[in-house]
N, C-alpha and C positions, 0 to 999 in steps of 0.2 A: 965615266958614264956618258953615253951619248943620248941625244934627244931626237925625237921625230916630231915634226910639227905638221899638222894637217889643218888646212884652212877650210875644209868643207863640212865641218861638223858643228854641232851646237856648242856653245861655250861651256867649258869645264873650268871651274874656279878653284884654284888651290891656295889663293891668297899671295902668290909670288909676283914679283915685278914682271916677270916674263909673261904670266897669264894676263896681267892688266894691259900689257901692250898688244895683246892678240885677242880682241874681243870675240872674234868668230873662229877661234882656233882651239884645237885640242893639243895640249902638250903632255907628253908622257915619256917615261923612261923606256928606251929600247931594251935595257937590261931585264925589264920585267916581261918582255914579250919577245917571241922569236922573230917577229917582223912588225914594223909599224903599220897602222891601218891605212896609210896613204896608198897602199898597193891594192886594197880591197875595192871592188867595184860593186855597187848596189844600184841597179837601174830603178829609178822611181817612176814606174809606169804611169801612176795616177797623175803625177805632175807633168809628165811629157804629154799624155793624152789631153789633159786640161789645157795646156799651153797651145797645142795644135788646134784643138777644137775652138778655143776662143779666137785665135787668129783667123781661122776659116770662117767662123761665125760673123765676126766683125767685118770681114771682107765681103760677106754676102749682101746682096742688095736688100734695102728696106722696101716694103710694099705697103700700100694702104690696106688696112684690114677690111676684107670683104668676104662674102660667103664662098667665093670660088678662087681664093688667092693661092692655094697650094695644091699640089698633086695628090692623088690618092695613094700615098706611100707613107711608111712609118719614118719617124725622125724626132727631132727636137725643135722647139720654137721659142720665141720670146715676143711678148707684146710690149709696145712702147706707147706711152701717153705723153703727148706734147714733147716728143723726142727723148723721154726718159724711160728706161726699162722698168716695167712695173710687174711683169709676170713671166716666168719661165716654166715650160711644161714639156711633156712628151706625148707622142702619139704612138702607142705600142700595140694595144689590142684594137686599135682603130686606125684612122689615117690622119695625116696632117690636114687634108682637105676637110674632113668631118670635124675634127677638133677645132680648127680655126673658124669654121662656119658656126659651130656652137657658140664660140666666144663672140663672134660678130653679131649673131642674133641676140645673145644675152645683153650685150652693150647697147644695141639699137633699141631694146625695150626698157631702158633705164633712164631715170631723171639724172640731171647734173653731169651727164657725160654724153658724148656723141661719137660716132664712128669717124667724124672729121678730125677728131683729136688723136686717133689711133693709127698705129702702123705695126708691122710685124716683120720678123726675120725668121727663117727656118733653114735647117739642114736635113737632108735625107740621109738616114743611116740604115744600113741593111741588117745589121746584127742586133738582136734584142738586147744583148749585153751592152753594146755601145750606145743604144738608145737610153737605157737606164743610167749608164755612166755619164752620158752627155747631159741629161737633165740635171743630175747631181752636180756636174761641173758648172753648168750655167747658174744654178741656184747658189752654190758656194762662192762663185766668182762675183756675182752681181747683187746678191741678197735682195731680190725684188720685193717691194712692199706688199704686193697683192698675194704673194705665195703663202702668207700666214693669215690672210684676211678672210678666207672662205670663198674667194672668187672662183676658183676652178674646180671646186669640189662637187662631186655627184653624191650628195648626202641623202641616203634614203630617209624618208620621213620629213624632209624639209618642209616647213610650213604647217606642220602638225602642232597641236597644243603642247607646250612644254619644251619645244625645241628652240633654243636661243637663236636670235637673229644675229647673223655674222656681221662683222665690221663692214665688209664690202656691201652687204645688203642694206645696212642702215645708211651708209654714205651715198649709195646709188640705188634708191628704192625703185621698184617697178613703176612704170608709167601708168 
């Protein structure tokens, strides 16, 4: 019986010494298969897209967050506070210029934070699909703390009785 060893799959444990020596390998008998899966190719588009997007994103220049920092195009962006990424978002049904302006105005009108602490990066993306995938890639790669805090939401009814105050609104109340 011959064996095929593939080093590009998740571990499969059969309890044998051979498996223990190959923590990131799949060991299986070729006799049970017409061909080992080392010859199969599966392109992981999401991983390739994310890797390229992150490389390009991190190579893009950081800008102070201002009302006119970005062009009137769609794309993805991230906000940084004191050099740390705190929020990642997309401009899809709007523009990067408008979305980043909204964030700049919101932050300028809050206590305990100032625009002098903030910077941003953005990438222009032409396809709606790439904008959605790009936002997902940024959030999954960086896990920015404000993405779950209520910072970027356009919640209807905010401020009405019975609507809970978000973490972001309580940490940075209006001036």
